[in-house]
Backbone bond lengths (Angstrom), bond angles and torsions (degrees), N, CA, C in turn:
res aa  C-N    CA-C-N  psi(-1)  N-CA   C-N-CA  omega(-1)  CA-C   N-CA-C  phi
1 X - - - 1.447 - - 1.535 109.16 -
2 X 1.309 116.86 142.88 1.461 122.64 -176.04 1.527 112.64 -66.32
3 X 1.327 117.57 -40.39 1.464 120.97 -178.98 1.524 110.16 -62.42
4 X 1.320 116.58 -42.02 1.469 120.26 179.31 1.524 110.97 -62.28
5 X 1.311 117.34 -39.98 1.462 121.31 178.34 1.524 110.76 -64.73
6 X 1.329 116.26 -39.22 1.464 120.24 178.21 1.525 110.34 -64.19
7 X 1.327 116.69 -46.25 1.469 121.11 179.76 1.524 110.28 -62.47
8 X 1.324 117.79 -41.01 1.466 120.51 177.82 1.528 110.97 -63.00
9 X 1.314 115.84 -39.56 1.468 119.71 177.65 1.524 111.67 -62.35
10 X 1.333 116.69 -45.10 1.468 120.38 177.94 1.525 111.50 -64.92
11 X 1.321 116.38 -38.79 1.468 120.50 179.33 1.524 110.40 -63.89
12 X 1.321 117.13 -42.05 1.463 120.71 177.90 1.529 110.63 -64.79
13 X 1.325 115.83 -43.07 1.467 119.26 178.50 1.523 110.69 -60.18
14 X 1.325 117.43 -41.97 1.469 121.19 179.54 1.530 110.32 -63.50
15 X 1.317 116.98 -41.62 1.458 120.96 177.17 1.523 112.08 -63.82
16 X 1.329 116.25 -40.68 1.469 120.89 177.91 1.525 111.37 -63.04
17 X 1.324 115.79 -41.78 1.471 120.18 178.83 1.527 110.34 -64.13
18 X 1.318 117.52 -42.29 1.471 121.09 179.38 1.527 110.52 -62.97
19 X 1.317 117.48 -41.91 1.468 121.01 178.88 1.531 110.73 -65.81
20 X 1.326 115.62 -41.23 1.461 120.02 178.20 1.525 110.75 -64.08
21 X 1.337 117.07 -41.00 1.465 121.42 178.73 1.534 110.43 -60.40
22 X 1.328 116.66 -44.83 1.472 120.09 179.22 1.525 110.64 -62.07
23 X 1.322 116.73 -42.13 1.470 120.28 179.87 1.523 111.25 -63.00
24 X 1.338 117.06 -45.48 1.462 119.85 178.77 1.523 111.71 -66.13
25 X 1.305 117.66 -37.53 1.458 120.10 178.87 1.525 110.98 -63.75
26 X 1.331 117.79 -35.95 1.470 120.25 175.58 1.527 110.28 -64.14
27 X 1.331 116.38 -44.09 1.467 120.98 179.12 1.525 110.35 -63.03
28 X 1.337 116.82 -46.65 1.472 120.63 -179.42 1.521 110.95 -64.27
29 X 1.323 117.75 -38.34 1.455 121.27 178.59 1.528 110.66 -62.40
30 X 1.324 116.75 -42.17 1.457 121.03 178.27 1.530 110.77 -65.03
31 X 1.311 117.38 -41.93 1.470 120.59 177.56 1.521 111.05 -62.84
32 X 1.331 116.77 -41.12 1.458 120.63 179.32 1.527 110.86 -63.62
33 X 1.318 117.23 -40.76 1.471 121.01 176.20 1.521 110.31 -59.89
34 X 1.329 116.35 -45.60 1.464 120.43 -179.83 1.521 111.72 -63.20
35 X 1.329 117.39 -42.41 1.464 120.36 178.12 1.526 111.53 -63.21
36 X 1.330 117.11 -42.31 1.461 120.62 177.96 1.524 110.92 -61.13
37 X 1.322 116.54 -43.35 1.455 120.70 -179.72 1.528 111.22 -64.48
38 X 1.325 116.95 -45.90 1.466 120.94 179.89 1.524 110.64 -62.61
39 X 1.320 117.94 -40.55 1.463 120.46 179.16 1.517 110.73 -64.22
40 X 1.321 116.78 -42.59 1.466 120.19 179.58 1.524 111.10 -64.54
41 X 1.323 116.74 -44.63 1.468 120.51 179.95 1.526 110.62 -65.12
42 X 1.330 117.47 -41.60 1.463 121.15 178.44 1.521 110.77 -59.74
43 X 1.326 115.86 -42.64 1.459 120.54 178.97 1.527 110.71 -63.89
44 X 1.322 116.96 -41.61 1.467 120.66 178.96 1.526 111.64 -66.09
45 X 1.326 117.34 -40.77 1.467 121.31 178.45 1.525 109.71 -63.61
46 X 1.333 116.74 -44.92 1.460 119.62 178.02 1.527 110.96 -60.30
47 X 1.323 116.91 -42.59 1.469 120.45 177.90 1.513 111.92 -60.44
48 X 1.324 117.17 -41.21 1.471 120.70 178.18 1.520 111.55 -64.42
49 X 1.331 116.15 -44.64 1.472 120.18 179.06 1.522 109.83 -64.49
50 X 1.325 116.91 -42.67 1.467 121.35 179.60 1.531 110.04 -62.57
51 X 1.341 116.47 -37.58 1.459 119.89 178.22 1.519 112.60 -64.24
52 X 1.317 116.80 -33.99 1.465 121.56 179.88 1.524 110.72 -82.21
53 X 1.328 116.51 -47.99 1.464 121.30 -172.84 1.528 112.92 -85.31
54 X 1.325 116.92 -20.74 1.459 119.82 -179.67 1.517 112.24 61.76
55 X 1.331 115.23 -132.58 1.466 121.06 -176.70 1.525 113.27 -72.81
56 X 1.334 116.70 -10.03 1.462 119.68 -179.38 1.526 111.80 -68.03
57 X 1.307 116.88 -20.93 1.461 120.18 178.41 1.516 108.77 -102.78
58 X 1.304 115.60 136.12 1.458 120.70 -178.37 1.517 112.70 -75.33
59 X 1.307 114.42 175.09 1.456 120.81 178.56 1.525 110.41 -81.38
60 X 1.286 115.78 148.23 1.463 122.23 172.23 1.523 104.88 -112.03
61 X 1.317 115.34 98.65 1.461 120.74 -172.46 1.529 112.77 -56.47
62 X 1.309 117.57 -35.32 1.467 119.44 -177.03 1.527 112.26 -67.76
63 X 1.321 118.20 -13.56 1.470 120.93 176.35 1.528 111.90 -90.96
64 X 1.310 117.07 -5.17 1.455 120.99 -177.33 1.523 110.70 -101.70
65 X 1.297 115.45 126.94 1.466 122.17 177.69 1.524 106.21 -136.04
66 X 1.289 117.41 139.85 1.466 119.79 -177.56 1.517 111.95 -90.73
67 X 1.329 114.31 131.52 1.469 123.15 170.41 1.523 114.16 50.02
68 X 1.289 117.13 46.73 1.462 120.89 177.03 1.511 109.98 -134.13
69 X 1.294 115.41 160.87 1.455 121.43 173.21 1.518 106.77 -119.24
70 X 1.327 115.75 125.32 1.453 120.32 178.44 1.515 107.76 -79.94
71 X 1.299 116.77 112.97 1.455 121.61 177.85 1.521 108.55 -121.91
72 X 1.299 115.03 110.12 1.447 118.80 177.03 1.517 108.82 -80.34
73 X 1.314 117.56 133.60 1.457 119.14 176.55 1.518 112.04 -70.41
74 X 1.343 117.19 -11.08 1.453 120.93 -174.16 1.524 113.08 -107.16
75 X 1.312 117.69 -13.24 1.447 120.49 -178.44 1.519 109.56 -110.90
76 X 1.302 115.89 146.65 1.457 119.29 -175.99 1.523 112.19 -74.43
77 X 1.309 117.31 -24.62 1.466 120.57 -178.32 1.517 110.44 -98.54
78 X 1.315 115.31 151.88 1.454 119.04 170.78 1.521 107.27 -112.85
79 X 1.291 115.60 150.18 1.452 121.30 178.68 1.518 106.99 -105.19
80 X 1.299 116.90 110.90 1.454 119.82 -178.95 1.514 109.42 -81.65
81 X 1.297 114.46 147.89 1.446 120.58 -179.57 1.526 108.58 -100.45
82 X 1.319 116.12 126.52 1.452 121.74 177.77 1.517 108.57 -113.13
83 X 1.297 116.70 130.32 1.473 122.38 -178.43 1.524 111.34 55.35
84 X 1.309 116.38 38.65 1.448 120.22 176.60 1.509 114.96 79.92
85 X 1.352 117.83 8.19 1.468 120.19 -178.80 1.518 109.88 -123.10
86 X 1.323 115.13 155.20 1.458 120.30 175.17 1.490 107.99 -75.93
């Protein structure tokens, strides 16, 4: 019957979309983990350089956030912000 074939086609399409969504979510999750890691490492490197260079190095405004704690959902550690900095 034609209606049954149409319904089967839609059902397959829905299944394909669900599988594609899961695949993309895995990719996006991995990218988010990588971004969180790079941000944390960048902040740590800046802190090390700032510790050595002191006032000779300028501020990086994008690393400054007020009264927040950076908690990555993908990393086991959180980076607490002291005096508005990571």
